[in-house]
PyMOL Python script that loads the backbone (N, CA, C, O; Angstrom):
from pymol import cmd

cmd.read_pdbstr("""\
ATOM      1  N   MET A   1       0.839  -1.173   0.000  1.00  0.00           N
ATOM      2  CA  MET A   1       0.000   0.000   0.000  1.00  0.00           C
ATOM      3  C   MET A   1       0.889   1.243   0.000  1.00  0.00           C
ATOM      4  O   MET A   1       1.829   1.342   0.789  1.00  0.00           O
ATOM      5  N   THR A   2       0.596   2.156  -0.859  1.00  0.00           N
ATOM      6  CA  THR A   2       1.360   3.401  -0.890  1.00  0.00           C
ATOM      7  C   THR A   2       0.577   4.493  -0.174  1.00  0.00           C
ATOM      8  O   THR A   2      -0.653   4.479  -0.132  1.00  0.00           O
ATOM      9  N   THR A   3       1.323   5.438   0.386  1.00  0.00           N
ATOM     10  CA  THR A   3       0.741   6.556   1.113  1.00  0.00           C
ATOM     11  C   THR A   3       1.402   7.829   0.645  1.00  0.00           C
ATOM     12  O   THR A   3       2.609   7.862   0.405  1.00  0.00           O
ATOM     13  N   LYS A   4       0.615   8.873   0.516  1.00  0.00           N
ATOM     14  CA  LYS A   4       1.145  10.159   0.093  1.00  0.00           C
ATOM     15  C   LYS A   4       1.926  10.797   1.239  1.00  0.00           C
ATOM     16  O   LYS A   4       1.517  10.723   2.398  1.00  0.00           O
ATOM     17  N   LEU A   5       3.057  11.426   0.905  1.00  0.00           N
ATOM     18  CA  LEU A   5       3.922  12.064   1.888  1.00  0.00           C
ATOM     19  C   LEU A   5       4.286  13.452   1.388  1.00  0.00           C
ATOM     20  O   LEU A   5       4.642  13.616   0.221  1.00  0.00           O
ATOM     21  N   THR A   6       4.203  14.434   2.241  1.00  0.00           N
ATOM     22  CA  THR A   6       4.591  15.798   1.886  1.00  0.00           C
ATOM     23  C   THR A   6       5.904  16.122   2.575  1.00  0.00           C
ATOM     24  O   THR A   6       6.030  15.962   3.790  1.00  0.00           O
ATOM     25  N   LEU A   7       6.883  16.577   1.804  1.00  0.00           N
ATOM     26  CA  LEU A   7       8.201  16.914   2.334  1.00  0.00           C
ATOM     27  C   LEU A   7       8.533  18.370   2.028  1.00  0.00           C
ATOM     28  O   LEU A   7       8.056  18.932   1.043  1.00  0.00           O
ATOM     29  N   THR A   8       9.339  18.961   2.866  1.00  0.00           N
ATOM     30  CA  THR A   8       9.853  20.303   2.615  1.00  0.00           C
ATOM     31  C   THR A   8      11.354  20.159   2.377  1.00  0.00           C
ATOM     32  O   THR A   8      12.114  19.805   3.278  1.00  0.00           O
ATOM     33  N   ILE A   9      11.763  20.446   1.131  1.00  0.00           N
ATOM     34  CA  ILE A   9      13.157  20.254   0.719  1.00  0.00           C
ATOM     35  C   ILE A   9      13.592  21.477  -0.085  1.00  0.00           C
ATOM     36  O   ILE A   9      12.787  22.090  -0.787  1.00  0.00           O
ATOM     37  N   GLU A  10      14.853  21.816   0.024  1.00  0.00           N
ATOM     38  CA  GLU A  10      15.397  22.942  -0.748  1.00  0.00           C
ATOM     39  C   GLU A  10      15.094  22.767  -2.238  1.00  0.00           C
ATOM     40  O   GLU A  10      15.205  21.666  -2.779  1.00  0.00           O
ATOM     41  N   LYS A  11      14.714  23.851  -2.884  1.00  0.00           N
ATOM     42  CA  LYS A  11      14.339  23.811  -4.291  1.00  0.00           C
ATOM     43  C   LYS A  11      15.471  23.265  -5.164  1.00  0.00           C
ATOM     44  O   LYS A  11      15.230  22.472  -6.073  1.00  0.00           O
ATOM     45  N   SER A  12      16.697  23.689  -4.887  1.00  0.00           N
ATOM     46  CA  SER A  12      17.830  23.233  -5.705  1.00  0.00           C
ATOM     47  C   SER A  12      18.045  21.726  -5.555  1.00  0.00           C
ATOM     48  O   SER A  12      18.421  21.055  -6.516  1.00  0.00           O
ATOM     49  N   THR A  13      17.812  21.205  -4.382  1.00  0.00           N
ATOM     50  CA  THR A  13      17.948  19.771  -4.149  1.00  0.00           C
ATOM     51  C   THR A  13      16.883  19.009  -4.925  1.00  0.00           C
ATOM     52  O   THR A  13      17.164  17.969  -5.522  1.00  0.00           O
ATOM     53  N   ILE A  14      15.669  19.526  -4.914  1.00  0.00           N
ATOM     54  CA  ILE A  14      14.572  18.888  -5.665  1.00  0.00           C
ATOM     55  C   ILE A  14      14.895  18.859  -7.153  1.00  0.00           C
ATOM     56  O   ILE A  14      14.699  17.843  -7.820  1.00  0.00           O
ATOM     57  N   GLU A  15      15.386  19.967  -7.664  1.00  0.00           N
ATOM     58  CA  GLU A  15      15.703  20.033  -9.099  1.00  0.00           C
ATOM     59  C   GLU A  15      16.799  19.031  -9.473  1.00  0.00           C
ATOM     60  O   GLU A  15      16.705  18.353 -10.496  1.00  0.00           O
ATOM     61  N   LYS A  16      17.840  18.943  -8.636  1.00  0.00           N
ATOM     62  CA  LYS A  16      18.912  17.975  -8.911  1.00  0.00           C
ATOM     63  C   LYS A  16      18.388  16.546  -8.829  1.00  0.00           C
ATOM     64  O   LYS A  16      18.767  15.690  -9.629  1.00  0.00           O
ATOM     65  N   ALA A  17      17.514  16.293  -7.857  1.00  0.00           N
ATOM     66  CA  ALA A  17      16.952  14.950  -7.699  1.00  0.00           C
ATOM     67  C   ALA A  17      16.057  14.593  -8.879  1.00  0.00           C
ATOM     68  O   ALA A  17      16.094  13.464  -9.367  1.00  0.00           O
ATOM     69  N   LYS A  18      15.258  15.541  -9.336  1.00  0.00           N
ATOM     70  CA  LYS A  18      14.396  15.298 -10.497  1.00  0.00           C
ATOM     71  C   LYS A  18      15.235  15.020 -11.739  1.00  0.00           C
ATOM     72  O   LYS A  18      14.910  14.136 -12.532  1.00  0.00           O
ATOM     73  N   ASP A  19      16.305  15.773 -11.900  1.00  0.00           N
ATOM     74  CA  ASP A  19      17.202  15.575 -13.041  1.00  0.00           C
ATOM     75  C   ASP A  19      17.834  14.180 -12.976  1.00  0.00           C
ATOM     76  O   ASP A  19      17.900  13.476 -13.985  1.00  0.00           O
ATOM     77  N   TYR A  20      18.294  13.790 -11.799  1.00  0.00           N
ATOM     78  CA  TYR A  20      18.889  12.467 -11.620  1.00  0.00           C
ATOM     79  C   TYR A  20      17.859  11.375 -11.919  1.00  0.00           C
ATOM     80  O   TYR A  20      18.158  10.403 -12.613  1.00  0.00           O
ATOM     81  N   ALA A  21      16.658  11.543 -11.395  1.00  0.00           N
ATOM     82  CA  ALA A  21      15.591  10.555 -11.629  1.00  0.00           C
ATOM     83  C   ALA A  21      15.292  10.431 -13.114  1.00  0.00           C
ATOM     84  O   ALA A  21      15.135   9.325 -13.632  1.00  0.00           O
ATOM     85  N   ARG A  22      15.215  11.549 -13.789  1.00  0.00           N
ATOM     86  CA  ARG A  22      14.937  11.559 -15.239  1.00  0.00           C
ATOM     87  C   ARG A  22      16.048  10.824 -15.992  1.00  0.00           C
ATOM     88  O   ARG A  22      15.772  10.018 -16.880  1.00  0.00           O
ATOM     89  N   LYS A  23      17.296  11.102 -15.636  1.00  0.00           N
ATOM     90  CA  LYS A  23      18.434  10.468 -16.318  1.00  0.00           C
ATOM     91  C   LYS A  23      18.496   8.962 -16.066  1.00  0.00           C
ATOM     92  O   LYS A  23      18.960   8.206 -16.920  1.00  0.00           O
ATOM     93  N   THR A  24      18.034   8.532 -14.908  1.00  0.00           N
ATOM     94  CA  THR A  24      18.093   7.105 -14.572  1.00  0.00           C
ATOM     95  C   THR A  24      16.785   6.376 -14.884  1.00  0.00           C
ATOM     96  O   THR A  24      16.677   5.171 -14.656  1.00  0.00           O
ATOM     97  N   GLY A  25      15.799   7.100 -15.401  1.00  0.00           N
ATOM     98  CA  GLY A  25      14.527   6.482 -15.769  1.00  0.00           C
ATOM     99  C   GLY A  25      13.687   6.047 -14.575  1.00  0.00           C
ATOM    100  O   GLY A  25      12.908   5.098 -14.662  1.00  0.00           O
ATOM    101  N   ARG A  26      13.851   6.742 -13.475  1.00  0.00           N
ATOM    102  CA  ARG A  26      13.096   6.412 -12.261  1.00  0.00           C
ATOM    103  C   ARG A  26      12.259   7.607 -11.840  1.00  0.00           C
ATOM    104  O   ARG A  26      12.490   8.727 -12.295  1.00  0.00           O
ATOM    105  N   SER A  27      11.299   7.369 -10.984  1.00  0.00           N
ATOM    106  CA  SER A  27      10.512   8.473 -10.447  1.00  0.00           C
ATOM    107  C   SER A  27      11.187   9.000  -9.184  1.00  0.00           C
ATOM    108  O   SER A  27      11.972   8.302  -8.542  1.00  0.00           O
ATOM    109  N   LEU A  28      10.868  10.224  -8.849  1.00  0.00           N
ATOM    110  CA  LEU A  28      11.410  10.810  -7.636  1.00  0.00           C
ATOM    111  C   LEU A  28      10.903  10.042  -6.412  1.00  0.00           C
ATOM    112  O   LEU A  28      11.646   9.848  -5.451  1.00  0.00           O
ATOM    113  N   SER A  29       9.667   9.616  -6.447  1.00  0.00           N
ATOM    114  CA  SER A  29       9.112   8.806  -5.350  1.00  0.00           C
ATOM    115  C   SER A  29       9.895   7.511  -5.182  1.00  0.00           C
ATOM    116  O   SER A  29      10.171   7.090  -4.059  1.00  0.00           O
ATOM    117  N   ASP A  30      10.250   6.881  -6.292  1.00  0.00           N
ATOM    118  CA  ASP A  30      11.018   5.639  -6.233  1.00  0.00           C
ATOM    119  C   ASP A  30      12.396   5.881  -5.620  1.00  0.00           C
ATOM    120  O   ASP A  30      12.870   5.073  -4.821  1.00  0.00           O
ATOM    121  N   LEU A  31      13.032   6.975  -5.986  1.00  0.00           N
ATOM    122  CA  LEU A  31      14.345   7.299  -5.425  1.00  0.00           C
ATOM    123  C   LEU A  31      14.263   7.498  -3.910  1.00  0.00           C
ATOM    124  O   LEU A  31      15.087   6.978  -3.158  1.00  0.00           O
ATOM    125  N   ILE A  32      13.268   8.251  -3.483  1.00  0.00           N
ATOM    126  CA  ILE A  32      13.130   8.536  -2.056  1.00  0.00           C
ATOM    127  C   ILE A  32      12.786   7.264  -1.290  1.00  0.00           C
ATOM    128  O   ILE A  32      13.327   7.029  -0.209  1.00  0.00           O
ATOM    129  N   GLU A  33      11.893   6.442  -1.838  1.00  0.00           N
ATOM    130  CA  GLU A  33      11.540   5.190  -1.185  1.00  0.00           C
ATOM    131  C   GLU A  33      12.756   4.274  -1.065  1.00  0.00           C
ATOM    132  O   GLU A  33      12.969   3.658  -0.020  1.00  0.00           O
ATOM    133  N   SER A  34      13.550   4.182  -2.125  1.00  0.00           N
ATOM    134  CA  SER A  34      14.758   3.354  -2.086  1.00  0.00           C
ATOM    135  C   SER A  34      15.742   3.863  -1.038  1.00  0.00           C
ATOM    136  O   SER A  34      16.351   3.078  -0.311  1.00  0.00           O
ATOM    137  N   TYR A  35      15.888   5.170  -0.970  1.00  0.00           N
ATOM    138  CA  TYR A  35      16.793   5.762   0.016  1.00  0.00           C
ATOM    139  C   TYR A  35      16.324   5.444   1.435  1.00  0.00           C
ATOM    140  O   TYR A  35      17.121   5.028   2.277  1.00  0.00           O
ATOM    141  N   LEU A  36      15.040   5.638   1.697  1.00  0.00           N
ATOM    142  CA  LEU A  36      14.514   5.381   3.035  1.00  0.00           C
ATOM    143  C   LEU A  36      14.632   3.900   3.397  1.00  0.00           C
ATOM    144  O   LEU A  36      14.913   3.564   4.547  1.00  0.00           O
ATOM    145  N   ASP A  37      14.422   3.023   2.432  1.00  0.00           N
ATOM    146  CA  ASP A  37      14.615   1.588   2.670  1.00  0.00           C
ATOM    147  C   ASP A  37      16.062   1.298   3.057  1.00  0.00           C
ATOM    148  O   ASP A  37      16.320   0.552   4.001  1.00  0.00           O
ATOM    149  N   SER A  38      17.001   1.888   2.325  1.00  0.00           N
ATOM    150  CA  SER A  38      18.414   1.614   2.603  1.00  0.00           C
ATOM    151  C   SER A  38      18.839   2.168   3.955  1.00  0.00           C
ATOM    152  O   SER A  38      19.639   1.544   4.651  1.00  0.00           O
ATOM    153  N   VAL A  39      18.324   3.313   4.333  1.00  0.00           N
ATOM    154  CA  VAL A  39      18.675   3.914   5.626  1.00  0.00           C
ATOM    155  C   VAL A  39      18.147   3.061   6.767  1.00  0.00           C
ATOM    156  O   VAL A  39      18.860   2.825   7.743  1.00  0.00           O
ATOM    157  N   THR A  40      16.928   2.602   6.661  1.00  0.00           N
ATOM    158  CA  THR A  40      16.351   1.822   7.754  1.00  0.00           C
ATOM    159  C   THR A  40      16.968   0.438   7.839  1.00  0.00           C
ATOM    160  O   THR A  40      17.047  -0.120   8.934  1.00  0.00           O
ATOM    161  N   LYS A  41      17.406  -0.133   6.738  1.00  0.00           N
ATOM    162  CA  LYS A  41      18.068  -1.438   6.765  1.00  0.00           C
ATOM    163  C   LYS A  41      19.470  -1.315   7.333  1.00  0.00           C
ATOM    164  O   LYS A  41      19.912  -2.198   8.067  1.00  0.00           O
ATOM    165  N   SER A  42      20.178  -0.242   7.013  1.00  0.00           N
ATOM    166  CA  SER A  42      21.550  -0.099   7.487  1.00  0.00           C
ATOM    167  C   SER A  42      21.607   0.153   8.981  1.00  0.00           C
ATOM    168  O   SER A  42      22.618  -0.150   9.615  1.00  0.00           O
ATOM    169  N   ASN A  43      20.539   0.704   9.563  1.00  0.00           N
ATOM    170  CA  ASN A  43      20.543   0.915  11.013  1.00  0.00           C
ATOM    171  C   ASN A  43      20.642  -0.402  11.762  1.00  0.00           C
ATOM    172  O   ASN A  43      21.312  -0.469  12.793  1.00  0.00           O
ATOM    173  N   LEU A  44      19.993  -1.449  11.275  1.00  0.00           N
ATOM    174  CA  LEU A  44      20.088  -2.754  11.910  1.00  0.00           C
ATOM    175  C   LEU A  44      21.518  -3.258  11.847  1.00  0.00           C
ATOM    176  O   LEU A  44      22.033  -3.786  12.832  1.00  0.00           O
ATOM    177  N   GLU A  45      22.164  -3.103  10.699  1.00  0.00           N
ATOM    178  CA  GLU A  45      23.554  -3.525  10.558  1.00  0.00           C
ATOM    179  C   GLU A  45      24.460  -2.736  11.490  1.00  0.00           C
ATOM    180  O   GLU A  45      25.392  -3.298  12.064  1.00  0.00           O
ATOM    181  N   ASP A  46      24.199  -1.435  11.650  1.00  0.00           N
ATOM    182  CA  ASP A  46      24.980  -0.610  12.566  1.00  0.00           C
ATOM    183  C   ASP A  46      24.793  -1.072  14.003  1.00  0.00           C
ATOM    184  O   ASP A  46      25.746  -1.111  14.781  1.00  0.00           O
ATOM    185  N   ASP A  47      23.548  -1.424  14.352  1.00  0.00           N
ATOM    186  CA  ASP A  47      23.287  -1.914  15.708  1.00  0.00           C
ATOM    187  C   ASP A  47      24.103  -3.162  15.986  1.00  0.00           C
ATOM    188  O   ASP A  47      24.671  -3.309  17.069  1.00  0.00           O
ATOM    189  N   ILE A  48      24.166  -4.066  15.011  1.00  0.00           N
ATOM    190  CA  ILE A  48      24.925  -5.300  15.178  1.00  0.00           C
ATOM    191  C   ILE A  48      26.410  -4.983  15.277  1.00  0.00           C
ATOM    192  O   ILE A  48      27.115  -5.557  16.107  1.00  0.00           O
ATOM    193  N   THR A  49      26.885  -4.077  14.442  1.00  0.00           N
ATOM    194  CA  THR A  49      28.294  -3.697  14.452  1.00  0.00           C
ATOM    195  C   THR A  49      28.693  -3.081  15.788  1.00  0.00           C
ATOM    196  O   THR A  49      29.809  -3.293  16.263  1.00  0.00           O
ATOM    197  N   ASN A  50      27.785  -2.318  16.394  1.00  0.00           N
ATOM    198  CA  ASN A  50      28.104  -1.614  17.637  1.00  0.00           C
ATOM    199  C   ASN A  50      27.809  -2.430  18.894  1.00  0.00           C
ATOM    200  O   ASN A  50      27.966  -1.927  20.007  1.00  0.00           O
ATOM    201  N   MET A  51      27.385  -3.677  18.728  1.00  0.00           N
ATOM    202  CA  MET A  51      27.120  -4.522  19.891  1.00  0.00           C
ATOM    203  C   MET A  51      28.434  -4.846  20.599  1.00  0.00           C
ATOM    204  O   MET A  51      29.485  -4.919  19.963  1.00  0.00           O
ATOM    205  N   PRO A  52      28.371  -5.038  21.909  1.00  0.00           N
ATOM    206  CA  PRO A  52      29.564  -5.512  22.618  1.00  0.00           C
ATOM    207  C   PRO A  52      30.012  -6.855  22.033  1.00  0.00           C
ATOM    208  O   PRO A  52      29.181  -7.649  21.590  1.00  0.00           O
ATOM    209  N   GLN A  53      31.312  -7.105  22.032  1.00  0.00           N
ATOM    210  CA  GLN A  53      31.885  -8.302  21.401  1.00  0.00           C
ATOM    211  C   GLN A  53      31.268  -9.593  21.935  1.00  0.00           C
ATOM    212  O   GLN A  53      30.989 -10.506  21.157  1.00  0.00           O
ATOM    213  N   LYS A  54      31.049  -9.687  23.247  1.00  0.00           N
ATOM    214  CA  LYS A  54      30.478 -10.905  23.831  1.00  0.00           C
ATOM    215  C   LYS A  54      29.070 -11.160  23.308  1.00  0.00           C
ATOM    216  O   LYS A  54      28.698 -12.304  23.045  1.00  0.00           O
ATOM    217  N   LEU A  55      28.300 -10.108  23.160  1.00  0.00           N
ATOM    218  CA  LEU A  55      26.944 -10.237  22.648  1.00  0.00           C
ATOM    219  C   LEU A  55      26.959 -10.564  21.162  1.00  0.00           C
ATOM    220  O   LEU A  55      26.131 -11.337  20.680  1.00  0.00           O
ATOM    221  N   LYS A  56      27.903  -9.973  20.439  1.00  0.00           N
ATOM    222  CA  LYS A  56      28.018 -10.208  19.001  1.00  0.00           C
ATOM    223  C   LYS A  56      28.324 -11.678  18.702  1.00  0.00           C
ATOM    224  O   LYS A  56      27.859 -12.220  17.699  1.00  0.00           O
ATOM    225  N   LYS A  57      29.107 -12.321  19.575  1.00  0.00           N
ATOM    226  CA  LYS A  57      29.433 -13.733  19.372  1.00  0.00           C
ATOM    227  C   LYS A  57      28.181 -14.601  19.437  1.00  0.00           C
ATOM    228  O   LYS A  57      28.110 -15.649  18.795  1.00  0.00           O
ATOM    229  N   LEU A  58      27.201 -14.164  20.211  1.00  0.00           N
ATOM    230  CA  LEU A  58      25.954 -14.918  20.333  1.00  0.00           C
ATOM    231  C   LEU A  58      24.991 -14.637  19.176  1.00  0.00           C
ATOM    232  O   LEU A  58      24.051 -15.400  18.954  1.00  0.00           O
ATOM    233  N   TYR A  59      25.217 -13.565  18.453  1.00  0.00           N
ATOM    234  CA  TYR A  59      24.304 -13.182  17.382  1.00  0.00           C
ATOM    235  C   TYR A  59      24.257 -14.285  16.329  1.00  0.00           C
ATOM    236  O   TYR A  59      25.293 -14.707  15.816  1.00  0.00           O
ATOM    237  N   GLY A  60      23.079 -14.737  16.018  1.00  0.00           N
ATOM    238  CA  GLY A  60      22.896 -15.824  15.072  1.00  0.00           C
ATOM    239  C   GLY A  60      22.738 -17.160  15.773  1.00  0.00           C
ATOM    240  O   GLY A  60      22.108 -18.071  15.237  1.00  0.00           O
ATOM    241  N   VAL A  61      23.304 -17.288  16.966  1.00  0.00           N
ATOM    242  CA  VAL A  61      23.162 -18.508  17.760  1.00  0.00           C
ATOM    243  C   VAL A  61      21.881 -18.414  18.578  1.00  0.00           C
ATOM    244  O   VAL A  61      21.132 -19.382  18.708  1.00  0.00           O
ATOM    245  N   VAL A  62      21.652 -17.232  19.122  1.00  0.00           N
ATOM    246  CA  VAL A  62      20.463 -16.973  19.922  1.00  0.00           C
ATOM    247  C   VAL A  62      19.542 -16.082  19.092  1.00  0.00           C
ATOM    248  O   VAL A  62      20.005 -15.155  18.426  1.00  0.00           O
ATOM    249  N   ASN A  63      18.259 -16.359  19.132  1.00  0.00           N
ATOM    250  CA  ASN A  63      17.303 -15.526  18.408  1.00  0.00           C
ATOM    251  C   ASN A  63      16.854 -14.369  19.288  1.00  0.00           C
ATOM    252  O   ASN A  63      15.939 -14.513  20.099  1.00  0.00           O
ATOM    253  N   PHE A  64      17.510 -13.209  19.120  1.00  0.00           N
ATOM    254  CA  PHE A  64      17.141 -12.016  19.853  1.00  0.00           C
ATOM    255  C   PHE A  64      15.879 -11.426  19.241  1.00  0.00           C
ATOM    256  O   PHE A  64      15.683 -11.534  18.030  1.00  0.00           O
ATOM    257  N   PRO A  65      15.014 -10.804  20.044  1.00  0.00           N
ATOM    258  CA  PRO A  65      13.865 -10.098  19.479  1.00  0.00           C
ATOM    259  C   PRO A  65      14.362  -8.977  18.574  1.00  0.00           C
ATOM    260  O   PRO A  65      15.381  -8.352  18.868  1.00  0.00           O
ATOM    261  N   LYS A  66      13.659  -8.719  17.484  1.00  0.00           N
ATOM    262  CA  LYS A  66      14.094  -7.688  16.538  1.00  0.00           C
ATOM    263  C   LYS A  66      14.138  -6.304  17.171  1.00  0.00           C
ATOM    264  O   LYS A  66      14.951  -5.466  16.781  1.00  0.00           O
ATOM    265  N   ASP A  67      13.266  -6.061  18.147  1.00  0.00           N
ATOM    266  CA  ASP A  67      13.224  -4.741  18.761  1.00  0.00           C
ATOM    267  C   ASP A  67      14.054  -4.654  20.045  1.00  0.00           C
ATOM    268  O   ASP A  67      13.897  -3.719  20.829  1.00  0.00           O
ATOM    269  N   MET A  68      14.923  -5.619  20.249  1.00  0.00           N
ATOM    270  CA  MET A  68      15.738  -5.647  21.470  1.00  0.00           C
ATOM    271  C   MET A  68      16.737  -4.495  21.489  1.00  0.00           C
ATOM    272  O   MET A  68      17.435  -4.237  20.507  1.00  0.00           O
ATOM    273  N   ASN A  69      16.788  -3.818  22.614  1.00  0.00           N
ATOM    274  CA  ASN A  69      17.749  -2.743  22.818  1.00  0.00           C
ATOM    275  C   ASN A  69      18.800  -3.291  23.777  1.00  0.00           C
ATOM    276  O   ASN A  69      18.578  -3.321  24.987  1.00  0.00           O
ATOM    277  N   HIS A  70      19.947  -3.725  23.245  1.00  0.00           N
ATOM    278  CA  HIS A  70      20.938  -4.402  24.081  1.00  0.00           C
ATOM    279  C   HIS A  70      21.479  -3.507  25.199  1.00  0.00           C
ATOM    280  O   HIS A  70      21.787  -4.000  26.284  1.00  0.00           O
ATOM    281  N   LYS A  71      21.596  -2.225  24.956  1.00  0.00           N
ATOM    282  CA  LYS A  71      22.089  -1.315  26.000  1.00  0.00           C
ATOM    283  C   LYS A  71      21.099  -1.252  27.163  1.00  0.00           C
ATOM    284  O   LYS A  71      21.498  -1.257  28.328  1.00  0.00           O
ATOM    285  N   LYS A  72      19.812  -1.194  26.840  1.00  0.00           N
ATOM    286  CA  LYS A  72      18.781  -1.145  27.872  1.00  0.00           C
ATOM    287  C   LYS A  72      18.766  -2.441  28.681  1.00  0.00           C
ATOM    288  O   LYS A  72      18.629  -2.412  29.904  1.00  0.00           O
ATOM    289  N   GLU A  73      18.906  -3.570  28.002  1.00  0.00           N
ATOM    290  CA  GLU A  73      18.910  -4.869  28.687  1.00  0.00           C
ATOM    291  C   GLU A  73      20.114  -4.995  29.625  1.00  0.00           C
ATOM    292  O   GLU A  73      19.984  -5.495  30.743  1.00  0.00           O
ATOM    293  N   ILE A  74      21.260  -4.550  29.177  1.00  0.00           N
ATOM    294  CA  ILE A  74      22.466  -4.603  30.016  1.00  0.00           C
ATOM    295  C   ILE A  74      22.278  -3.721  31.248  1.00  0.00           C
ATOM    296  O   ILE A  74      22.647  -4.116  32.354  1.00  0.00           O
ATOM    297  N   ARG A  75      21.699  -2.517  31.063  1.00  0.00           N
ATOM    298  CA  ARG A  75      21.447  -1.627  32.192  1.00  0.00           C
ATOM    299  C   ARG A  75      20.496  -2.272  33.198  1.00  0.00           C
ATOM    300  O   ARG A  75      20.695  -2.150  34.407  1.00  0.00           O
ATOM    301  N   LYS A  76      19.457  -2.962  32.702  1.00  0.00           N
ATOM    302  CA  LYS A  76      18.511  -3.633  33.598  1.00  0.00           C
ATOM    303  C   LYS A  76      19.216  -4.706  34.423  1.00  0.00           C
ATOM    304  O   LYS A  76      18.998  -4.813  35.630  1.00  0.00           O
ATOM    305  N   ILE A  77      20.055  -5.494  33.771  1.00  0.00           N
ATOM    306  CA  ILE A  77      20.771  -6.572  34.474  1.00  0.00           C
ATOM    307  C   ILE A  77      21.730  -5.984  35.504  1.00  0.00           C
ATOM    308  O   ILE A  77      21.765  -6.441  36.646  1.00  0.00           O
ATOM    309  N   LEU A  78      22.499  -4.985  35.118  1.00  0.00           N
ATOM    310  CA  LEU A  78      23.441  -4.380  36.054  1.00  0.00           C
ATOM    311  C   LEU A  78      22.724  -3.696  37.203  1.00  0.00           C
ATOM    312  O   LEU A  78      23.206  -3.719  38.336  1.00  0.00           O
ATOM    313  N   GLY A  79      21.585  -3.092  36.928  1.00  0.00           N
ATOM    314  CA  GLY A  79      20.796  -2.446  37.972  1.00  0.00           C
ATOM    315  C   GLY A  79      20.245  -3.439  38.971  1.00  0.00           C
ATOM    316  O   GLY A  79      20.198  -3.161  40.169  1.00  0.00           O
ATOM    317  N   SER A  80      19.827  -4.598  38.482  1.00  0.00           N
ATOM    318  CA  SER A  80      19.275  -5.609  39.386  1.00  0.00           C
ATOM    319  C   SER A  80      20.377  -6.223  40.264  1.00  0.00           C
ATOM    320  O   SER A  80      20.108  -6.604  41.404  1.00  0.00           O
ATOM    321  N   LYS A  81      21.591  -6.323  39.760  1.00  0.00           N
ATOM    322  CA  LYS A  81      22.701  -6.843  40.556  1.00  0.00           C
ATOM    323  C   LYS A  81      23.081  -5.869  41.658  1.00  0.00           C
ATOM    324  O   LYS A  81      23.423  -6.280  42.767  1.00  0.00           O
ATOM    325  N   ASN A  82      23.022  -4.576  41.354  1.00  0.00           N
ATOM    326  CA  ASN A  82      23.378  -3.562  42.334  1.00  0.00           C
ATOM    327  C   ASN A  82      22.365  -3.470  43.452  1.00  0.00           C
ATOM    328  O   ASN A  82      22.708  -3.068  44.563  1.00  0.00           O
ATOM    329  N   SER A  83      21.112  -3.837  43.181  1.00  0.00           N
ATOM    330  CA  SER A  83      20.070  -3.706  44.191  1.00  0.00           C
ATOM    331  C   SER A  83      19.983  -4.942  45.083  1.00  0.00           C
ATOM    332  O   SER A  83      19.201  -4.944  46.034  1.00  0.00           O
ATOM    333  N   LEU A  84      20.759  -5.993  44.810  1.00  0.00           N
ATOM    334  CA  LEU A  84      20.691  -7.205  45.626  1.00  0.00           C
ATOM    335  C   LEU A  84      21.394  -7.043  46.919  1.00  0.00           C
ATOM    336  O   LEU A  84      21.429  -7.975  47.723  1.00  0.00           O
TER     337      LEU A  84
END
""", "prot")
cmd.dss("prot")
cmd.show_as("cartoon", "prot")
cmd.util.cbc("prot")
cmd.orient("prot")
């Protein structure tokens, strides 16, 4: 399902993007959608890259929830140890 989106972008940037889209035979919407897809996918890779080494070794062995925030989980564990 597609949804309409309104953006505020510098006029010169829009013109360059339209020119690029025209030269590559794509629509401006397609370019923006592809960009947003790539940005959101790379964030997951960055999260994995920035994981502590011990946790990274478990990645792929253990099925972590997709929305897991490893920093928050570590803080919870350390906080519970301090309160004992």
